[in-house]
N, C-alpha and C positions, 0 to 999 in steps of 0.2 A: 504493500500499499504506499502511495506517494504521499508527501505532505501537501497539504491544500494551500500552503503559503506561496507567495510570489518569491520567485529568484530570477535574478538579473545580473549579468555582466554589463556594467554601465560605461565604463571607460577603460581603455588599455593605453598605457605609456611605456616608455623605455624603461621605467623604473619598477612597473607592476600593473596591477589592474584593480579596480573598484568592483566590489560584488554588493548588491542589494538583496538583502534577506528580510522579506516582509517591510517593516519600517527601519530596520537597521542598515547602516552603510559600513562596509569594512574595506580596508585597502589590504590587497595581498602583495606584498613587496617581493621582487624577484630574488633579493638578496636573503630573504628568510625561506622562499619557497622556490628554490633554483630550477626545479623540474618544469616550470611553467615558462622559464624564461625564453626558450627557442620554440615554443609550441606555435603553431598558426593560430591566428585569432579565431577561426572557425572552431578549433578545438577547445578553446578557452570558453567560448560562448555555449558549448554543449555541456552544462552542468546541471546535475540532478540534486535534488533535496529529499533523499529518501526517508530521513528521520530528522527530527528537530535539531538534533546535535551533530549531523553528518551530512558531508557534501560528497560528491562522486562525479568525476570527469571520465565518462567511459571511453572516450576516444584516447585518453592518456593513461588510462588505468590508474587513476590517482584517487584516493580516498583521503579526506580530510576531517578531523574534528572541527566544528565550528570554534570551539574553545582554543584551538590552536591558531586561528587566525586572529582571534580576539587578544590573545596572550601568548604571543610565539615564544617569549622567555621561558615559559613554563614547558616548552616542548622543543629542546635543543635538537637541531638537526644533526644527525650522526649517519655519515655514510663512509662506505669503504670502495676503494678502487680495485678493481679486478684487474690483476696483471696477466 
C-alpha cells in the first residue's frame, strides 16, 4: 500500500535537490547522498513514498529513511571501495 501523501522532486541543482513530502520541504545534498550526484534527472524524479518514514528510487535502487534526510549527521555514510 502506498502513502496517500504528495511527494515531488521540486528543484535540482549542482549541489543537490529539493524534495517535497506533503507540507515538508527537504534538501538532499549530493555531498551527503553521493549516489544521486550523477543520476539523470528522470531517475531522481521517479521517487516513491511507500511508507511515511521511507522513500524509494526504483530506477537507482536507493532506499532512504526520511529521518536520514532530515538529520544526515545521525546517519554517517559508510562505503567501501571494491578493488
